[in-house]
C-alpha positions in Angstrom: 22.4 81.2 96.2 21.6 84.8 95.6 23.7 86.9 93.3 23.4 90.2 95.1 24.9 92.2 92.2 22.2 91.1 89.8 20.1 94.1 88.7 21.2 96.0 91.8 18.3 98.1 93.1 18.4 101.6 94.4 18.1 101.1 98.2 17.8 104.8 99.0 14.8 105.5 101.2 11.2 106.0 100.2 8.9 107.3 102.9 5.4 106.8 104.1 3.9 109.3 106.6 2.2 107.6 109.5 -1.0 108.8 111.2 1.0 110.3 114.1 3.2 112.3 111.7 6.3 110.1 111.8 8.0 109.1 108.6 8.6 105.4 108.0 11.5 104.7 105.6 11.5 101.7 103.3 13.2 100.2 100.3 12.0 97.7 97.7 13.8 94.7 96.2 12.9 91.9 93.9 10.1 92.1 91.3 8.3 95.4 91.2 5.1 93.8 90.1 5.5 90.7 92.2 3.7 89.4 95.3 4.1 91.9 98.1 6.2 90.6 101.1 7.0 92.9 104.1 10.5 92.1 105.2 11.5 92.7 108.9 15.2 93.1 109.4 17.3 91.8 112.2 19.2 93.4 115.1 21.0 95.7 114.7 20.4 96.2 111.0 18.3 98.2 108.5 16.1 97.9 105.5 19.2 97.3 103.3 19.5 93.8 104.8 16.8 92.6 102.4 19.1 93.3 99.5 20.6 89.9 100.2 17.4 88.4 98.9 17.1 90.6 95.9 18.1 88.2 93.1 16.1 85.3 94.6 13.1 87.6 95.0 13.4 88.5 91.3 13.5 84.8 90.4 10.6 84.0 92.7 8.5 87.0 91.6 8.4 88.5 95.1 8.2 92.2 95.7 10.2 92.7 98.9 9.2 95.8 100.9 11.7 96.4 103.7 11.0 99.1 106.2 13.4 100.6 108.8 11.9 100.2 112.2 11.5 103.4 114.2 14.9 104.8 115.2 16.8 102.7 112.6 18.2 104.0 109.4 16.0 106.8 108.0 12.8 106.1 110.0 11.8 108.6 112.6 12.2 107.5 116.2 9.2 106.7 118.4 9.9 106.5 122.1 8.0 104.2 124.3 7.3 101.6 121.6 6.1 98.1 122.1 6.4 95.1 119.8 2.6 95.3 119.1 2.9 98.9 117.9 4.8 97.6 114.8 1.5 96.1 113.6 0.0 99.6 113.4 3.0 100.9 111.4 2.8 98.0 109.0 -1.0 98.5 108.6 -0.4 102.1 107.6 2.4 101.1 105.3 0.2 98.5 103.6 -2.6 101.0 103.2 -0.3 103.7 101.8 1.1 101.3 99.2 -2.3 99.9 98.3 -1.5 96.3 99.3 -4.7 94.4 99.1 -3.0 91.2 100.4 0.6 90.6 101.5 2.8 88.2 103.4 5.5 88.9 106.0 8.9 87.5 106.8 10.9 88.2 109.9 14.6 87.4 110.0 16.5 86.9 113.3 15.5 89.9 115.5 12.8 90.6 113.0 11.0 87.4 114.1 9.3 88.9 117.1 8.0 91.8 115.0 6.6 89.3 112.4 4.8 87.5 115.3 3.4 90.9 116.5 1.9 91.3 113.0 0.6 87.7 112.9 -1.2 88.4 116.2 -2.6 91.9 115.6 -2.9 92.5 111.8 -5.9 90.1 111.4 -7.9 92.5 113.6 -6.5 95.7 112.0 -6.6 94.5 108.4 -9.0 91.5 108.2 -8.1 89.1 105.5 -5.1 90.9 104.1 -2.2 89.1 105.9 -1.9 85.9 104.0 1.3 84.1 105.2 4.0 84.6 107.8 7.6 83.1 107.8 10.3 83.3 110.4 13.9 82.8 109.5 16.4 81.9 112.3 14.1 83.8 114.7 15.2 85.1 118.1 13.2 83.5 120.9 11.8 85.2 124.0 15.1 85.9 125.8 13.4 87.4 128.8 13.3 83.7 129.7 16.5 82.6 131.3 16.4 79.2 129.7 16.4 80.7 126.2 19.0 83.3 127.0 21.3 80.6 128.5 21.3 78.7 125.2 23.1 81.6 123.5 26.8 82.0 123.2 28.6 83.9 126.0 29.4 86.7 123.6 25.7 87.0 122.6 24.6 86.9 126.2 27.0 89.7 127.2 25.8 91.9 124.3 22.1 91.4 125.2 22.2 91.6 129.0 22.4 95.4 129.2 18.8 95.4 128.0 17.8 94.0 131.4 19.7 96.6 133.3 18.6 100.1 134.4 18.3 102.5 131.5 21.2 104.6 132.6 23.6 101.6 132.5 22.4 100.5 129.1 22.8 104.1 127.9 26.3 104.2 129.3 27.3 101.0 127.5 25.6 101.7 124.2 25.6 105.5 124.3 26.9 108.0 121.8 30.6 107.1 122.0 30.0 103.4 121.3 27.4 103.9 118.6 29.5 106.6 116.9 32.4 104.2 116.8 30.4 101.4 115.4 28.8 103.7 112.8 32.3 104.7 111.6 33.8 101.2 111.9 31.0 98.6 111.2 33.7 96.1 110.4 34.1 95.7 114.2 30.8 93.9 114.2 32.0 91.8 111.3 34.4 90.1 113.7 31.6 89.5 116.1 29.6 87.6 113.4 32.3 85.0 113.2 32.2 84.2 116.9 30.6 80.8 117.3 29.8 80.8 113.6 29.7 77.3 111.9 31.6 76.6 108.6 28.4 77.3 106.6 28.3 80.9 107.9 32.0 81.5 107.4 31.6 80.4 103.8 28.6 82.7 103.0 30.2 85.7 104.8 33.2 85.4 102.5 31.1 85.4 99.3 30.4 88.3 97.1 29.3 91.5 98.8 27.5 89.8 101.7 29.8 91.3 104.4 29.7 94.7 102.8 25.9 94.7 102.8 25.7 93.6 106.4 28.3 96.2 107.4 26.3 98.9 105.8 23.2 97.9 107.8 25.3 98.2 111.0 26.2 101.7 110.0 22.5 102.5 109.3 21.5 101.1 112.7 24.1 103.0 114.6 23.2 106.4 113.3 21.6 108.9 115.6 22.9 107.1 118.7 21.2 103.8 117.7 17.8 104.7 119.3 16.0 101.8 117.5 18.6 99.2 118.4 18.8 100.3 122.0 15.0 100.1 122.3 15.1 96.6 120.7 17.6 95.5 123.3 15.1 96.3 126.0 12.1 94.9 124.2 13.8 91.6 123.4 15.0 91.1 127.0 11.6 91.8 128.6 8.2 90.2 128.3 7.2 90.7 124.6 3.6 91.4 125.5 2.4 88.9 122.8 0.0 86.1 123.3 1.7 83.4 121.1 -1.1 80.9 121.9 -3.6 83.2 120.3 -1.8 83.3 116.9 -3.8 81.0 114.6 -2.1 82.4 111.5 0.0 79.5 110.0 3.7 80.2 110.7 6.6 78.6 108.8 9.9 78.6 110.7 13.3 77.9 109.0 16.4 77.5 111.2 19.8 76.0 110.9 20.8 73.3 113.4 24.4 74.8 113.7 23.3 78.4 114.2 25.7 79.9 116.7 24.0 83.3 116.9 20.4 82.2 117.7 20.4 78.6 118.7 18.0 76.1 117.2 16.4 75.8 120.6 14.7 79.1 120.1 12.9 78.0 117.0 11.9 74.7 118.7 10.5 76.7 121.6 8.5 79.0 119.3 7.2 76.0 117.3 5.9 74.5 120.6 4.2 77.8 121.7 2.5 78.6 118.4 -0.7 76.6 117.6 -0.1 76.4 113.9 3.6 76.4 113.3 5.8 74.2 111.1 9.5 74.1 111.7 12.0 73.2 109.0 15.4 72.4 110.5 18.4 72.6 108.2 21.3 70.4 109.3 24.7 72.1 109.5 23.4 75.5 108.5 24.0 78.7 110.4 22.5 82.1 111.0 23.6 83.7 107.8 23.7 80.7 105.5 19.9 80.0 105.9 18.5 83.3 104.7 21.2 83.4 101.9 21.5 79.8 100.7 17.8 79.0 101.1 16.3 82.4 100.1 14.6 81.1 97.0 13.2 78.0 98.7 11.9 80.2 101.6 10.3 82.8 99.3 8.8 80.1 96.9 7.2 78.4 99.9 5.9 81.8 101.3 4.4 82.8 97.9 2.8 79.5 97.5 1.1 79.8 100.9 0.1 83.4 100.0 -1.5 82.2 96.8 -3.4 79.5 98.6 -4.7 81.9 101.3 -5.5 84.6 98.8 -7.4 82.1 96.6 -9.3 80.8 99.6 -10.4 84.3 100.5 -12.0 85.0 97.1 
């Protein structure tokens, strides 16, 4: 399990200026000279979420590069975004950082963004995306069958994304986001709803809850524009062609996950032509990326090395 206090990094933002003039904020964790891995945070969250993998990234010799999506944390907003647009931002980030080859990992709500990269980056940056991993990924909840698998509390929090914009803005507008930004511990209570024992255990350990609370405060700044957009994108057709993704995808998911049910990972594994699903009995939404971080990263880096070697 990660010791998040080990060699604690400075997670203040660094910036890359994108072709349209926006600034994309990111932080780095793990080994500075390690294998580059772009880390896509969950919902609502921020780049600082990747700090939970810092010690395991050091041990695995992974260089975790964790950007804030537009409208989150310190990244400039970008109205009218689609999931596919994230691949353009990541291509620009990889070019700016001089990443010849790199892997990607998407955790929870970052999963759809990792899939967008798996579909589009091979055309934008041929040969440079080596491996893709999804951890407890959110499924396509515009489908009623996948949304229905989620807990009542999760469904209630996500359904405003399907409503007219004015209603979603009323529910998640400035008063709500300002309250959550000031009191992120309110979301801490939500994490424990439907959480299995494995999640309760890891959420009590070390500074896990403090790190997650800080990501909530990041996400809620500036009226949570990024999180509110994600709410809409997640609950409508993703605009991705999963059947066209031939990049090998490794999925890790806990069978006791009460936040994103295992059924979401099973559905994704069925849709993706080259996916491998590892089910972890009794594990939850938080225990998987924390308890299994080293195993997940080691597997990802091994696949990166194989793909990079084959490309030489």
